[in-house]
Backbone as JSON, one array per atom type, in Angstrom:
{
  "sequence": "MKNYTAVIERDAETGLYVAWVPGFPGAHSQGGTLDELRANLREVIEMLLEDGAPRLESEFIGTQTVEVA",
  "N": [[0.84, -1.17, 0.0], [0.56, 2.21, -0.82], [1.11, 5.57, 0.18], [-0.14, 8.81, -0.52], [0.35, 12.31, -0.5], [-1.99, 14.84, -0.23], [-3.02, 18.1, -1.24], [-5.32, 20.23, 0.22], [-8.04, 22.39, -0.21], [-10.68, 24.77, 0.41], [-13.21, 25.75, -1.69], [-14.14, 29.04, -2.17], [-16.43, 30.01, -3.46], [-18.17, 27.79, -4.03], [-18.06, 26.26, -1.73], [-17.13, 23.72, -1.69], [-14.77, 21.11, -0.93], [-11.61, 20.85, -2.35], [-9.01, 18.94, -3.82], [-5.64, 17.95, -4.61], [-2.94, 15.89, -5.71], [0.3, 16.75, -5.39], [2.43, 16.84, -8.15], [1.41, 14.54, -9.34], [0.0, 13.86, -12.14], [-3.36, 14.41, -13.03], [-4.42, 13.52, -10.63], [-6.71, 14.62, -8.87], [-9.59, 15.94, -7.18], [-12.92, 16.56, -5.83], [-15.22, 17.33, -3.13], [-18.14, 17.41, -1.01], [-17.81, 17.03, 1.69], [-15.07, 16.31, 3.93], [-14.73, 13.56, 4.19], [-16.09, 12.6, 1.91], [-14.52, 13.81, -0.05], [-12.04, 12.51, 0.4], [-12.74, 9.85, -0.25], [-13.45, 10.18, -2.96], [-11.03, 11.09, -4.03], [-9.37, 8.91, -3.5], [-10.56, 7.01, -5.18], [-10.02, 8.15, -7.71], [-7.19, 8.08, -7.71], [-6.75, 5.29, -7.52], [-7.83, 4.51, -9.99], [-6.07, 5.85, -11.75], [-3.72, 4.48, -11.14], [-4.12, 2.06, -12.33], [-2.97, 2.12, -14.78], [-0.36, 1.71, -14.2], [2.46, 2.48, -12.06], [2.83, 5.91, -11.23], [4.99, 8.4, -12.67], [6.16, 10.58, -10.68], [6.07, 14.09, -10.86], [6.88, 16.03, -9.13], [7.6, 16.66, -5.63], [5.84, 16.81, -2.64], [6.64, 19.11, -0.16], [5.97, 20.82, 2.0], [4.29, 23.41, 3.89], [4.48, 26.98, 4.17], [4.58, 29.95, 6.05], [4.35, 33.27, 5.06], [5.25, 36.46, 5.89], [3.99, 39.63, 5.22], [4.37, 43.08, 4.97]],
  "CA": [[0.0, 0.0, 0.0], [1.33, 3.45, -0.96], [0.44, 6.78, 0.64], [0.1, 10.03, -1.28], [-0.02, 13.53, 0.22], [-2.87, 15.71, -1.02], [-3.24, 19.48, -0.81], [-6.77, 20.43, 0.3], [-8.54, 23.75, -0.04], [-12.13, 24.9, 0.29], [-13.56, 26.74, -2.7], [-14.92, 30.12, -1.56], [-17.72, 30.17, -4.15], [-19.04, 26.61, -3.94], [-17.97, 25.63, -0.43], [-16.63, 22.35, -1.84], [-13.36, 20.83, -0.69], [-10.91, 20.41, -3.56], [-7.7, 18.41, -3.47], [-4.8, 17.39, -5.66], [-1.68, 15.31, -5.25], [1.37, 17.45, -6.1], [3.29, 16.08, -9.03], [0.74, 13.35, -9.86], [-0.94, 14.37, -13.14], [-4.71, 13.86, -13.03], [-4.86, 13.13, -9.29], [-7.42, 15.72, -8.24], [-11.01, 15.67, -7.02], [-13.62, 17.48, -4.96], [-16.29, 16.71, -2.36], [-18.86, 18.28, -0.11], [-17.25, 16.82, 3.02], [-13.71, 15.76, 3.85], [-14.85, 12.12, 3.95], [-16.43, 12.43, 0.5], [-13.33, 14.18, -0.81], [-11.05, 11.43, 0.54], [-13.21, 8.71, -1.03], [-13.36, 10.53, -4.38], [-9.62, 11.16, -4.41], [-8.88, 7.54, -3.49], [-11.06, 6.38, -6.39], [-9.26, 8.69, -8.84], [-5.82, 7.55, -7.66], [-6.81, 3.87, -7.89], [-8.04, 4.44, -11.43], [-4.83, 6.26, -12.41], [-2.71, 3.45, -10.91], [-4.38, 0.93, -13.22], [-2.03, 2.27, -15.9], [0.98, 1.53, -13.67], [2.92, 3.48, -11.09], [3.09, 7.19, -11.88], [6.29, 9.06, -12.54], [5.8, 11.84, -10.03], [6.78, 15.23, -11.44], [7.39, 16.84, -8.03], [7.42, 16.06, -4.31], [5.3, 17.75, -1.65], [7.58, 19.37, 0.91], [5.26, 21.36, 3.15], [3.74, 24.76, 3.74], [5.3, 28.0, 4.81], [3.91, 31.22, 6.26], [5.15, 34.41, 4.59], [4.74, 37.7, 6.45], [4.1, 40.77, 4.31], [3.98, 44.32, 5.66]],
  "C": [[0.89, 1.24, 0.0], [0.48, 4.61, -0.46], [0.83, 7.95, -0.24], [-0.36, 11.21, -0.44], [-0.84, 14.42, -0.7], [-2.92, 17.09, -0.4], [-4.75, 19.71, -0.87], [-7.07, 21.89, 0.55], [-10.06, 23.71, -0.07], [-12.41, 26.03, -0.68], [-14.5, 27.77, -2.09], [-16.31, 30.27, -2.18], [-18.67, 29.02, -3.9], [-19.07, 25.98, -2.56], [-17.44, 24.21, -0.48], [-15.17, 22.28, -1.45], [-12.77, 20.35, -2.01], [-9.51, 19.96, -3.15], [-6.97, 17.93, -4.71], [-3.54, 16.85, -5.02], [-0.57, 15.98, -6.04], [2.22, 16.48, -6.92], [2.66, 14.85, -9.66], [-0.33, 13.82, -10.85], [-2.29, 13.64, -13.08], [-5.25, 13.5, -11.67], [-5.45, 14.34, -8.57], [-8.9, 15.38, -8.17], [-11.63, 16.73, -6.12], [-14.69, 16.71, -4.2], [-16.92, 17.7, -1.42], [-18.41, 18.17, 1.34], [-15.84, 16.28, 2.86], [-13.74, 14.25, 3.62], [-15.17, 11.83, 2.49], [-15.23, 12.75, -0.39], [-12.3, 13.05, -0.78], [-11.46, 10.21, -0.3], [-13.09, 8.98, -2.53], [-11.92, 10.53, -4.85], [-9.0, 9.76, -4.45], [-9.3, 6.81, -4.78], [-10.29, 6.85, -7.63], [-7.85, 8.11, -8.87], [-5.79, 6.08, -8.04], [-6.98, 3.7, -9.39], [-6.76, 4.8, -12.19], [-3.75, 5.19, -12.27], [-2.94, 2.2, -11.76], [-3.44, 0.95, -14.42], [-0.58, 2.08, -15.46], [1.35, 2.66, -12.73], [3.24, 4.79, -11.81], [4.55, 7.62, -11.73], [5.97, 10.44, -11.98], [6.7, 12.97, -10.52], [7.34, 16.17, -10.37], [7.08, 16.12, -6.73], [6.91, 17.12, -3.36], [6.29, 17.89, -0.5], [6.87, 19.89, 2.15], [4.67, 22.72, 2.85], [4.64, 25.73, 4.49], [4.48, 29.29, 4.92], [4.85, 32.35, 5.86], [4.5, 35.68, 5.13], [5.02, 38.85, 5.49], [3.6, 42.0, 5.04], [2.83, 45.0, 4.97]]
}
């Protein structure tokens, strides 16, 4: 079993949660709840893995706070 890190945001207009896996082309989804989002994203990743292991184009490192005056 492989784990992937997803970036999650909430869309201001629709209120939906949206997520994508950095560097994994096509690995993105949305959902009305975090549980729905997780299930949808898992389904997308499983479908993409049917074509074989992806060649990840980047690696998620983390987040950083930037202070601006």
